[in-house]
C-alpha positions, 0 to 999 in steps of 0.5 A: 552458486546460487544464493537462496531467496529469503522471504521477507518478514517485515516491510523493511525486509520486503523493500530491501528485496525489491529491486534497487532502482524501486526501493526509494519509491517504496520507502516514500510509500511506507513513510506516507502511509505511516504518517497518514495512519500514526500508529498503524500495526505493520506486517506482512499479509498475502506476502505484502506489506500491510497496515492495520488498525483493528482491520487492515487498511491498506496493503501494496505489492511491487510488480515489474512495471507498477506498484499495486496498492490495495485500499479496498473497493470503498476507497477506489470508489470515493476517490474515483475521480482523482484515481481516473489516470491510473489503471484501477480494479475493484479494490486496487490501483497501479501506480507505474514506476515511471510516474511520480508517486502521488503521495497526497492522493495516497495520504488522503486514501489512507486517512479514508481508510482509518476513519472507516476503521474507526467507524467499525465499517471496514470488512478486512481483518488484520 
């Protein structure tokens, strides 16, 4: 008998539902984001872990070969030079599973987004 897949309702459940070999990376990412944005509200938006103050700061999602990190276009532009070694799109970056997570850079991006939130210039609603 097949087990039923339960849709995660928390970030912890999301991480626990990921392949075991990726869970440690997700825990590191989760802890990095929380440290960079103390007091951020945690939740799931669009079935992805999301962190917000009044507005969403960042989200992420697990894929087969990478973690998709979504800090919005403003952060991708602001950190374009640092992100140049990764595949990026308008508001996202891909962190391949076979490379170490750039936690210092992720922290800087999250702090940048927190400043945007405090300055009232974030578009996403939480």
